[in-house]
C-alpha positions as CSV (number, residue, x, y, z in Angstrom):
1,M,-21.2,-26.7,-4.3
2,T,-24.2,-25.5,-2.2
3,T,-25.4,-25.5,1.4
4,D,-27.7,-28.5,1.7
5,H,-29.0,-28.0,5.2
6,V,-29.7,-24.3,5.7
7,D,-32.1,-25.0,8.6
8,E,-29.3,-26.4,10.8
9,P,-27.0,-24.2,12.9
10,V,-23.8,-23.3,11.1
11,I,-20.6,-23.8,13.1
12,P,-18.2,-20.9,13.0
13,A,-14.8,-21.5,11.4
14,P,-12.2,-22.7,14.0
15,D,-9.9,-19.8,13.4
16,V,-12.4,-17.3,14.7
17,Q,-14.2,-19.2,17.5
18,D,-12.2,-17.9,20.3
19,D,-11.4,-14.5,18.9
20,P,-13.1,-11.4,20.2
21,M,-14.0,-10.4,16.7
22,E,-16.5,-13.2,16.5
23,V,-19.0,-10.8,18.1
24,L,-19.6,-9.7,14.5
25,A,-21.3,-13.0,13.9
26,V,-23.8,-13.0,16.8
27,V,-27.2,-12.7,15.1
28,K,-30.2,-12.5,17.5
29,D,-33.9,-12.1,16.9
30,I,-35.0,-9.8,19.8
31,P,-38.6,-8.7,19.8
32,A,-38.9,-5.0,20.3
33,D,-41.7,-2.8,21.7
34,I,-42.7,-0.5,18.8
35,P,-44.6,2.6,19.7
36,A,-47.9,2.9,18.0
37,D,-47.0,6.2,16.3
38,V,-44.0,4.8,14.6
39,G,-46.1,3.1,11.9
40,A,-47.9,6.4,11.2
41,E,-44.5,8.3,10.9
42,A,-43.2,5.6,8.5
43,A,-46.3,6.0,6.3
44,E,-45.8,9.7,6.2
45,D,-42.2,9.3,5.1
46,Q,-43.0,6.7,2.5
47,H,-43.4,9.3,-0.2
48,Q,-39.8,10.2,0.2
49,G,-38.6,6.8,-1.1
50,F,-38.3,5.3,-4.5
51,P,-40.8,3.0,-6.2
52,G,-39.3,-0.5,-6.1
53,G,-36.3,0.9,-4.2
54,P,-35.4,2.1,-0.7
55,S,-38.2,3.7,1.2
56,D,-35.8,5.5,3.5
57,P,-33.5,7.8,1.4
58,S,-31.3,8.4,4.4
59,V,-29.8,4.9,4.1
60,L,-28.8,4.5,0.4
61,T,-28.1,8.2,0.0
62,A,-26.8,8.0,-3.6
63,Y,-29.8,6.0,-4.9
64,A,-31.2,8.8,-7.0
65,D,-28.1,8.7,-9.2
66,H,-27.7,4.9,-9.0
67,V,-28.0,2.8,-12.1
68,A,-30.7,0.6,-10.3
69,C,-33.0,3.7,-10.1
70,S,-32.6,4.1,-13.9
71,V,-33.2,0.5,-14.6
72,W,-36.4,0.4,-12.4
73,T,-37.8,3.3,-14.4
74,G,-37.1,1.5,-17.7
75,E,-34.0,3.4,-18.7
76,E,-31.6,0.7,-19.7
77,R,-27.9,1.3,-19.6
78,L,-25.6,-0.3,-22.2
79,E,-23.4,-3.0,-20.8
80,L,-20.3,-1.6,-19.2
81,K,-17.0,-1.4,-21.1
82,L,-14.5,-3.5,-19.2
83,S,-10.9,-2.4,-18.8
84,S,-9.2,-5.8,-18.7
85,H,-5.4,-6.2,-19.1
86,G,-5.1,-9.9,-19.1
87,R,-3.5,-10.0,-22.6
88,K,-0.9,-7.4,-21.5
89,V,0.1,-9.6,-18.6
90,H,0.4,-12.6,-20.8
91,S,2.3,-10.7,-23.5
92,L,5.1,-9.9,-21.0
93,G,5.0,-13.4,-19.6
94,R,6.9,-14.6,-16.6
95,S,10.0,-12.7,-15.5
96,V,13.5,-13.7,-16.6
97,P,15.2,-16.2,-14.3
98,A,17.7,-13.5,-13.0
99,I,14.9,-11.6,-11.3
100,E,12.6,-14.4,-10.2
101,G,13.9,-14.2,-6.6
102,L,13.3,-10.5,-6.4
103,I,9.8,-10.9,-7.8
104,A,8.9,-13.7,-5.4
105,G,10.3,-11.7,-2.5
106,T,7.7,-9.0,-3.0
107,R,4.8,-11.5,-2.6
108,L,3.3,-10.2,-5.8
109,S,4.2,-13.1,-8.0
110,P,0.7,-14.8,-7.7
111,L,-0.6,-12.0,-9.9
112,I,1.3,-13.3,-12.9
113,A,-0.9,-16.3,-13.3
114,C,-4.2,-14.7,-12.2
115,S,-5.6,-12.8,-15.2
116,V,-8.2,-13.7,-17.7
117,D,-8.1,-12.4,-21.3
118,T,-11.8,-11.8,-21.8
119,N,-14.7,-11.0,-19.4
120,D,-18.4,-11.5,-19.3
121,R,-19.8,-8.0,-19.7
122,G,-23.4,-9.1,-19.1
123,L,-22.6,-10.8,-15.8
124,L,-20.5,-8.0,-14.4
125,S,-22.9,-5.3,-15.5
126,T,-25.7,-7.1,-13.7
127,F,-23.7,-7.3,-10.5
128,V,-22.7,-3.7,-10.7
129,E,-26.4,-2.8,-10.8
130,R,-26.7,-4.3,-7.4
131,W,-23.7,-2.7,-5.8
132,H,-24.1,0.1,-3.3
133,R,-21.3,2.2,-1.9
134,E,-23.0,2.8,1.4
135,T,-22.9,-0.9,2.3
136,S,-20.0,-2.0,0.1
137,S,-22.1,-5.0,-1.0
138,F,-24.2,-6.5,-3.7
139,H,-28.0,-6.5,-2.8
140,L,-29.5,-9.8,-3.9
141,P,-32.8,-11.7,-3.2
142,V,-30.9,-14.0,-0.8
143,G,-29.4,-11.1,1.1
144,E,-26.2,-9.1,0.7
145,L,-22.8,-10.5,-0.6
146,T,-19.5,-8.8,-1.2
147,V,-15.9,-9.5,-2.0
148,T,-14.1,-10.0,1.3
149,L,-10.5,-9.9,2.4
150,D,-10.8,-13.7,2.7
151,D,-11.8,-13.9,-1.0
152,V,-8.7,-11.9,-2.0
153,S,-6.4,-14.0,0.2
154,S,-7.8,-17.3,-1.0
155,L,-8.0,-16.4,-4.7
156,L,-4.9,-14.3,-5.1
157,H,-2.7,-15.4,-2.2
158,L,-1.9,-11.8,-1.4
159,P,-1.1,-10.6,2.2
160,V,-4.0,-9.0,4.1
161,I,-1.9,-7.9,7.1
162,G,1.1,-5.6,7.1
163,D,1.8,-2.0,6.2
164,L,-0.6,0.4,4.4
165,H,1.1,2.7,1.9
166,A,0.2,6.4,2.4
167,F,0.6,7.6,-1.2
168,E,0.7,11.4,-1.4
169,P,-0.6,13.3,-4.4
170,L,2.0,13.3,-7.1
171,H,2.9,16.4,-9.2
172,V,4.1,15.7,-12.7
173,D,7.6,17.0,-11.9
174,D,7.8,14.6,-9.0
175,A,6.6,11.8,-11.3
176,V,9.4,12.6,-13.8
177,Q,12.0,12.5,-11.1
178,M,10.7,9.2,-9.8
179,L,10.9,7.6,-13.3
180,V,14.5,8.9,-13.6
181,D,15.5,7.6,-10.2
182,L,13.8,4.2,-10.2
183,L,13.7,3.2,-13.9
184,M,17.0,4.8,-15.1
185,V,15.4,6.8,-17.9
186,S,16.4,10.2,-19.1
187,P,14.6,13.3,-17.8
188,E,13.6,14.1,-21.4
189,S,12.1,10.7,-22.1
190,A,10.2,10.7,-18.8
191,K,8.9,14.2,-19.4
192,A,7.8,13.3,-22.9
193,K,5.8,10.3,-21.7
194,T,4.0,12.2,-19.0
195,V,3.1,15.0,-21.5
196,Q,1.8,12.3,-23.8
197,C,-0.5,10.9,-21.0
198,H,-1.5,14.4,-19.8
199,G,-0.4,13.9,-16.2
200,P,1.6,11.7,-13.8
201,Y,1.0,8.6,-16.0
202,V,3.0,6.5,-18.4
203,R,1.9,4.0,-21.0
204,L,2.1,0.3,-20.2
205,Q,3.8,-0.4,-23.5
206,W,6.6,2.0,-22.6
207,V,7.1,0.3,-19.3
208,R,7.4,-3.1,-21.1
209,D,10.1,-1.6,-23.4
210,I,12.0,-0.3,-20.3
211,Y,11.9,-3.7,-18.8
212,Q,13.3,-5.3,-21.9
213,R,16.1,-2.7,-22.1
214,R,17.1,-3.1,-18.4
215,C,17.2,-6.9,-18.8
216,Q,19.5,-6.6,-21.8
217,A,21.8,-4.2,-19.8
218,G,21.8,-6.5,-16.8
219,H,20.3,-3.9,-14.5
220,W,18.3,-6.5,-12.6
221,T,16.9,-4.5,-9.7
222,V,15.6,-1.9,-12.1
223,A,14.3,-4.6,-14.4
224,A,12.4,-6.2,-11.5
225,R,11.0,-2.8,-10.6
226,A,9.7,-2.2,-14.2
227,Y,8.3,-5.7,-14.3
228,L,6.3,-5.2,-11.1
229,F,5.2,-1.7,-12.1
230,H,3.7,-3.1,-15.3
231,L,2.1,-6.1,-13.4
232,L,0.5,-3.7,-10.8
233,G,-0.8,-1.5,-13.6
234,C,-2.4,-4.4,-15.4
235,T,-3.9,-6.0,-12.3
236,L,-4.5,-4.4,-8.9
237,F,-4.4,-0.8,-10.1
238,A,-5.8,-1.1,-13.6
239,N,-7.7,2.0,-14.6
240,K,-10.2,2.9,-17.3
241,S,-7.6,4.2,-19.8
242,A,-6.7,0.6,-20.7
243,T,-3.2,1.9,-21.7
244,N,-1.8,4.0,-18.8
245,V,-0.5,3.4,-15.2
246,H,-0.2,6.0,-12.5
247,V,3.5,6.7,-11.6
248,V,2.6,7.0,-7.9
249,Y,2.5,3.2,-7.6
250,L,6.2,3.0,-8.5
251,K,6.9,4.6,-5.1
252,A,5.9,1.3,-3.4
253,L,8.7,-0.4,-5.4
254,R,11.5,1.9,-4.5
255,D,12.9,-0.6,-1.9
256,L,11.9,-4.1,-3.0
257,I,12.7,-5.6,0.4
258,M,10.2,-3.1,1.9
259,T,7.6,-4.0,-0.8
260,E,6.8,-7.4,0.7
261,R,5.6,-5.7,3.9
262,Y,2.7,-4.0,2.3
263,T,-0.9,-5.4,2.5
264,W,-1.4,-5.9,-1.2
265,G,-4.6,-7.8,-0.6
266,V,-6.1,-4.7,1.1
267,A,-4.9,-2.6,-1.9
268,A,-6.7,-4.9,-4.3
269,L,-9.9,-4.7,-2.4
270,V,-9.8,-0.9,-1.9
271,H,-9.2,-0.2,-5.5
272,M,-11.9,-2.6,-6.7
273,Y,-14.5,-1.2,-4.2
274,D,-13.6,2.3,-5.5
275,Q,-14.1,1.3,-9.1
276,L,-17.5,-0.4,-8.3
277,N,-18.6,2.7,-6.4
278,D,-18.0,4.7,-9.6
279,A,-19.4,2.2,-12.0
280,S,-22.7,1.8,-10.1
281,M,-23.7,5.4,-10.9
282,S,-26.0,5.8,-13.8
283,H,-23.7,8.2,-15.6
284,S,-20.8,5.7,-15.7
285,R,-20.2,3.6,-18.8
286,Q,-17.0,1.7,-17.9
287,L,-15.7,-0.5,-15.1
288,G,-12.0,-0.3,-14.2
289,G,-10.0,-2.1,-11.6
290,Y,-9.0,-5.8,-11.3
291,I,-11.8,-7.3,-13.4
292,T,-10.4,-10.8,-12.9
293,L,-10.9,-10.7,-9.1
294,L,-14.5,-9.6,-9.5
295,Q,-15.4,-12.1,-12.1
296,V,-13.8,-15.1,-10.4
297,T,-15.3,-14.3,-7.1
298,N,-18.7,-14.4,-8.7
299,I,-17.8,-17.7,-10.4
300,A,-16.7,-19.2,-7.1
301,G,-19.9,-18.3,-5.4
302,F,-22.4,-19.1,-8.1
303,T,-21.2,-22.3,-9.7
304,S,-24.7,-23.8,-9.5
305,T,-26.3,-20.8,-11.1
306,F,-24.0,-19.9,-14.0
307,P,-22.1,-22.1,-16.4
308,W,-18.5,-21.9,-15.4
309,S,-15.8,-23.9,-13.7
310,W,-13.2,-22.8,-11.2
311,S,-10.3,-24.5,-9.4
312,P,-7.9,-22.6,-7.0
313,P,-5.4,-21.2,-7.2
314,L,-5.3,-21.2,-11.0
315,I,-8.0,-19.4,-12.8
316,R,-9.8,-20.9,-15.8
317,T,-12.9,-19.3,-17.1
318,K,-15.3,-19.9,-19.9
319,T,-16.9,-16.6,-21.0
320,V,-20.4,-16.9,-22.2
321,K,-20.7,-13.8,-24.5
322,S,-24.2,-14.7,-25.7
323,I,-25.8,-14.1,-22.3
324,R,-26.9,-10.5,-22.0
325,T,-27.6,-8.3,-18.9
326,P,-31.4,-8.8,-18.9
327,L,-31.1,-12.6,-18.7
328,Y,-28.5,-12.4,-15.9
329,R,-30.8,-10.0,-14.1
330,E,-33.7,-12.5,-14.4
331,R,-31.5,-15.3,-13.0
332,L,-30.4,-13.2,-10.1
333,D,-34.0,-12.3,-9.4
334,R,-34.8,-16.0,-9.1
335,L,-31.8,-16.7,-6.8
336,R,-32.3,-18.9,-3.8
337,I,-30.1,-19.5,-0.8
338,L,-29.3,-23.1,-2.0
339,D,-28.0,-21.6,-5.3
340,V,-25.1,-19.9,-3.5
341,C,-21.9,-21.5,-2.4
342,W,-21.4,-19.3,0.6
343,I,-17.9,-20.7,1.6
344,P,-16.2,-21.9,-1.6
345,Y,-12.7,-22.2,-0.2
346,G,-13.2,-25.0,2.4
347,E,-10.9,-27.4,0.7
348,H,-8.5,-24.7,-0.2
349,Q,-8.0,-23.7,3.4
350,E,-5.4,-26.4,3.8
351,V,-3.3,-24.2,1.5
352,R,-4.5,-20.8,2.5
353,D,-5.8,-20.4,6.0
354,F,-8.7,-18.2,6.9
355,H,-7.3,-15.1,8.7
356,V,-9.2,-13.4,11.4
357,K,-8.3,-10.0,10.0
358,S,-11.0,-10.7,7.3
359,C,-13.5,-10.0,10.0
360,Y,-12.3,-6.4,10.6
361,S,-15.1,-3.9,10.2
362,G,-14.5,-0.3,9.4
363,L,-12.7,1.8,6.8
364,L,-10.0,0.4,4.6
365,R,-7.5,2.9,3.2
366,W,-4.8,2.7,0.5
367,G,-3.2,6.0,-0.4
368,S,-5.9,8.6,-0.7
369,V,-8.7,6.2,-1.3
370,A,-10.9,5.0,1.6
371,V,-13.8,2.6,1.4
372,Y,-16.2,0.9,3.8
373,Y,-15.6,-2.7,4.7
374,R,-18.6,-4.3,6.4
375,P,-18.4,-8.1,6.9
376,E,-21.1,-8.0,9.5
377,R,-23.6,-7.5,6.6
378,V,-22.5,-10.8,4.9
379,M,-22.2,-13.2,7.8
380,R,-23.1,-16.3,5.7
381,Q,-19.8,-15.8,3.9
382,F,-18.0,-16.3,7.2
383,G,-19.9,-19.5,8.2
384,Y,-22.8,-18.1,10.2
385,M,-26.5,-17.9,9.7
């Protein structure tokens, strides 16, 4: 699906036409009077830039340590190791019938069916090379693109409005007590698991075992908590360890009635942006976070460029392992506006409406992590030129 008439005015989505936030979409070409000495000053500052990269180092401030700088100078980085937990989600399967209502009430149940087992390292490594933390976007020949709140809402059906959880730093002793209180384990067992993980973490396999035991004992609320804790550790809050989950996220599951009020869509985006920020540095060798969300967003937007199929809300992907990073890089370098499906969820909006909150611009914060969210840089993704 591509935009066939890019020279015609694009009509804004009905949901945002009359909203004050549509000012983000006003794009004007206003000629400016440029003083004669500005060109000379720019020439003098040119030497401060990077060959093939930004000429103004004050904009992309971390470019010197960015992987793109290394690639430009011929220093190839190995494809990123991906911390994907799709198999772990599938190994646990759907929840037992006794807790299905509790799980659905938290609004996290869409995550159960939204995980892929394998991922395309070449594709994701290539996109990470083009990610910049200062703009929270991928820099491509056709302009900038990013994963938006609308992407998260449309793909994962997670809420993007509600409460933000202010997680406080968690000491190991506090983590042990939380495991005792919320998962009904002994202090000795909880302490041993945190020692094994060298901090306020526990292994996902141990959480799966706790879930099975609580189901056998008929402790349904605790079983639901363990199931959701495992689900979050494999999806929204997946980390580079590929085996552990931070105990702090269990705090959001203390009261399952309260859990549904949280903006889980924002949490997904903040954690993924944070992981991309880290992976885009030249010293990084691994990408954590919810890999499924990143990969499927790219599939949805580039169906005419790369060989995959996608149909919402179920995710079905065909991984092409034979395509390596240099070939993907070459394809992205040849990208044209017509190759991009800028608004891939048009037909799906009958199921999941576009929410005006997706146009918010500023900082997004979940716990101690804050990232920039700048939809004004990717207006084509919101139906504007």
